[in-house]
N, CA, C and O of each residue as an XYZ file, in Angstrom:
248
protein
N      -7.751     -6.857    -35.971
C      -7.744     -5.777    -35.009
C      -7.183     -4.530    -35.687
O      -6.141     -4.604    -36.338
N      -7.844     -3.405    -35.550
C      -7.382     -2.203    -36.248
C      -6.095     -1.641    -35.642
O      -5.852     -1.744    -34.440
N      -5.299     -1.057    -36.497
C      -4.049     -0.420    -36.081
C      -4.140      1.075    -36.372
O      -4.858      1.471    -37.290
N      -3.441      1.906    -35.626
C      -3.475      3.337    -35.915
C      -2.773      3.642    -37.234
O      -1.719      3.078    -37.528
N      -3.367      4.545    -38.033
C      -2.762      4.913    -39.313
C      -1.555      5.816    -39.118
O      -0.606      5.767    -39.901
N      -1.589      6.633    -38.084
C      -0.499      7.577    -37.859
C       0.055      7.392    -36.450
O      -0.605      6.857    -35.559
N       1.277      7.848    -36.287
C       1.953      7.736    -34.998
C       1.347      8.738    -34.005
O       1.026      9.869    -34.372
N       1.196      8.309    -32.748
C       0.715      9.217    -31.713
C       1.871     10.085    -31.239
O       3.014      9.629    -31.199
N       1.585     11.319    -30.883
C       2.619     12.240    -30.410
C       3.055     11.856    -28.988
O       2.389     11.091    -28.291
N       4.194     12.418    -28.593
C       4.692     12.167    -27.237
C       3.724     12.731    -26.199
O       3.517     12.124    -25.149
N       3.139     13.877    -26.485
C       2.199     14.494    -25.549
C       0.967     13.627    -25.358
O       0.469     13.475    -24.243
N       0.481     13.063    -26.451
C      -0.715     12.225    -26.353
C      -0.441     10.974    -25.530
O      -1.281     10.557    -24.732
N       0.735     10.373    -25.721
C       1.096      9.208    -24.913
C       1.277      9.562    -23.452
O       0.912      8.784    -22.571
N       1.850     10.755    -23.185
C       2.056     11.186    -21.801
C       0.726     11.454    -21.114
O       0.577     11.183    -19.922
N      -0.243     11.985    -21.855
C      -1.566     12.224    -21.277
C      -2.228     10.914    -20.871
O      -2.927     10.858    -19.859
N      -2.015      9.878    -21.643
C      -2.608      8.581    -21.329
C      -1.961      7.965    -20.091
O      -2.611      7.247    -19.332
N      -0.664      8.256    -19.895
C       0.076      7.647    -18.793
C       0.086      8.486    -17.521
O       0.854      8.181    -16.608
N      -0.732      9.526    -17.422
C      -0.682     10.388    -16.233
C      -1.102      9.663    -14.965
O      -0.701     10.069    -13.874
N      -1.881      8.623    -15.069
C      -2.380      7.917    -13.891
C      -1.537      6.695    -13.536
O      -1.903      5.941    -12.634
N      -0.423      6.483    -14.223
C       0.466      5.366    -13.918
C       1.421      5.788    -12.815
O       2.594      6.044    -13.086
N       0.954      5.867    -11.594
C       1.818      6.274    -10.504
C       1.508      5.430     -9.273
O       0.445      4.818     -9.170
N       2.436      5.412     -8.367
C       2.271      4.654     -7.132
C       1.626      5.537     -6.079
O       1.874      6.742     -6.030
N       0.802      4.940     -5.241
C       0.195      5.649     -4.133
C       1.012      5.414     -2.868
O       1.584      4.342     -2.674
N       1.056      6.405     -2.032
C       1.729      6.275     -0.744
C       0.829      5.440      0.164
O      -0.365      5.726      0.262
N       1.371      4.406      0.837
C       0.521      3.594      1.704
C      -0.009      4.410      2.884
O       0.688      5.265      3.431
N      -1.248      4.130      3.259
C      -1.865      4.833      4.382
C      -1.367      4.223      5.689
O      -1.735      3.103      6.045
N      -0.532      4.965      6.392
C       0.017      4.493      7.658
C      -0.693      5.187      8.809
O      -1.105      6.342      8.699
N      -0.828      4.473      9.902
C      -1.390      5.038     11.120
C      -0.563      4.517     12.292
O       0.230      3.589     12.136
N      -0.749      5.107     13.442
C      -0.006      4.659     14.614
C      -0.799      3.584     15.352
O      -2.024      3.644     15.454
N      -0.081      2.628     15.848
C      -0.693      1.548     16.627
C      -1.070      2.108     17.996
O      -0.228      2.716     18.655
N      -2.311      1.919     18.440
C      -2.691      2.453     19.754
C      -2.022      1.718     20.918
O      -1.994      2.225     22.039
N      -1.489      0.534     20.653
C      -0.881     -0.248     21.736
C       0.600      0.084     21.912
O       1.053      0.302     23.036
N       1.370      0.125     20.795
C       2.819      0.333     20.912
C       3.300      1.622     20.248
O       4.491      1.929     20.308
N       2.413      2.376     19.623
C       2.712      3.665     18.984
C       3.680      3.572     17.816
O       4.309      4.568     17.461
N       3.811      2.403     17.214
C       4.622      2.240     16.013
C       3.733      2.458     14.780
O       2.511      2.337     14.859
N       4.359      2.777     13.648
C       3.603      2.962     12.413
C       3.215      1.602     11.837
O       4.018      0.669     11.822
N       1.966      1.503     11.361
C       1.476      0.258     10.772
C       0.484      0.605      9.671
O      -0.017      1.728      9.611
N       0.200     -0.361      8.797
C      -0.813     -0.172      7.770
C      -2.193     -0.180      8.420
O      -2.431     -0.910      9.382
N      -3.098      0.638      7.887
C      -4.446      0.689      8.439
C      -5.158     -0.636      8.194
O      -4.972     -1.264      7.152
N      -5.956     -1.051      9.140
C      -6.754     -2.284      9.082
C      -5.884     -3.525      8.933
O      -6.309     -4.508      8.326
N      -4.669     -3.493      9.480
C      -3.768     -4.642      9.478
C      -3.275     -4.880     10.896
O      -3.324     -3.981     11.736
N      -2.801     -6.090     11.161
C      -2.201     -6.421     12.449
C      -0.878     -5.679     12.559
O      -0.129     -5.602     11.585
N      -0.584     -5.136     13.724
C       0.672     -4.431     13.938
C       1.818     -5.448     13.878
O       1.796     -6.434     14.614
N       2.822     -5.225     13.012
C       3.925     -6.199     12.918
C       4.872     -6.148     14.105
O       5.691     -7.052     14.269
N       4.787     -5.118     14.938
C       5.703     -4.985     16.063
C       5.177     -5.657     17.329
O       5.925     -6.338     18.031
N       3.875     -5.462     17.623
C       3.346     -6.021     18.872
C       2.303     -7.125     18.638
O       2.005     -7.881     19.563
N       1.746     -7.235     17.436
C       0.789     -8.292     17.137
C      -0.636     -7.985     17.555
O      -1.467     -8.893     17.596
N      -0.945     -6.729     17.866
C      -2.293     -6.352     18.292
C      -3.109     -5.844     17.108
O      -2.576     -5.236     16.180
N      -4.408     -6.106     17.160
C      -5.348     -5.555     16.186
C      -6.677     -5.322     16.896
O      -7.229     -6.239     17.505
N      -7.181     -4.115     16.820
C      -8.479     -3.741     17.392
C      -8.522     -4.010     18.902
O      -9.545     -4.441     19.433
N      -7.403     -3.751     19.583
C      -7.360     -3.893     21.032
C      -7.144     -5.303     21.532
O      -7.138     -5.535     22.741
N      -6.966     -6.249     20.626
C      -6.742     -7.646     21.034
C      -5.417     -8.130     20.495
O      -5.000     -7.711     19.415
N      -4.734     -9.021     21.237
C      -3.504     -9.611     20.738
C      -3.852    -10.774     19.820
O      -4.467    -11.753     20.243
N      -3.454    -10.654     18.567
C      -3.785    -11.661     17.564
C      -2.606    -12.601     17.344
O      -2.790    -13.809     17.194
N      -1.392    -12.047     17.326
C      -0.193    -12.858     17.140
C       0.555    -12.947     18.467
O       0.603    -11.984     19.232
N       1.145    -14.129     18.729
C       1.930    -14.306     19.937
C       3.387    -13.939     19.660
O       3.759    -13.691     18.513
N       4.204    -13.906     20.699
C       5.614    -13.541     20.564
C       6.353    -14.516     19.653
O       7.238    -14.104     18.903
N       6.001    -15.815     19.708
C       6.698    -16.814     18.904
C       6.462    -16.569     17.412
O       7.384    -16.728     16.611
N       5.247    -16.186     17.029
C       4.941    -15.971     15.626
C       5.504    -14.655     15.114
O       5.764    -14.523     13.918
N       5.698    -13.669     16.001
C       6.258    -12.389     15.585
C       7.734    -12.521     15.199
O       8.191    -11.858     14.268
N       8.492    -13.387     15.919
C       9.928    -13.516     15.654
C      10.214    -14.343     14.419
O      11.267    -14.160     13.807
N       9.342    -15.231     14.028
C       9.615    -16.092     12.868
C       9.110    -15.509     11.591
O       9.265    -16.116     10.531
């Protein structure tokens, strides 16, 4: 496997690493309880998704 003959500069390494960042999660409000939740996920507070209750009270507490 080939190796670089010369050392890369700090600027060149920084240019390569410009996309190494975290994205902010896309949050939306739950239409049932108005709490913040991840999009396209079951609400962790009330257990509703797409207007239907998916999780019961017993599963939410555990």
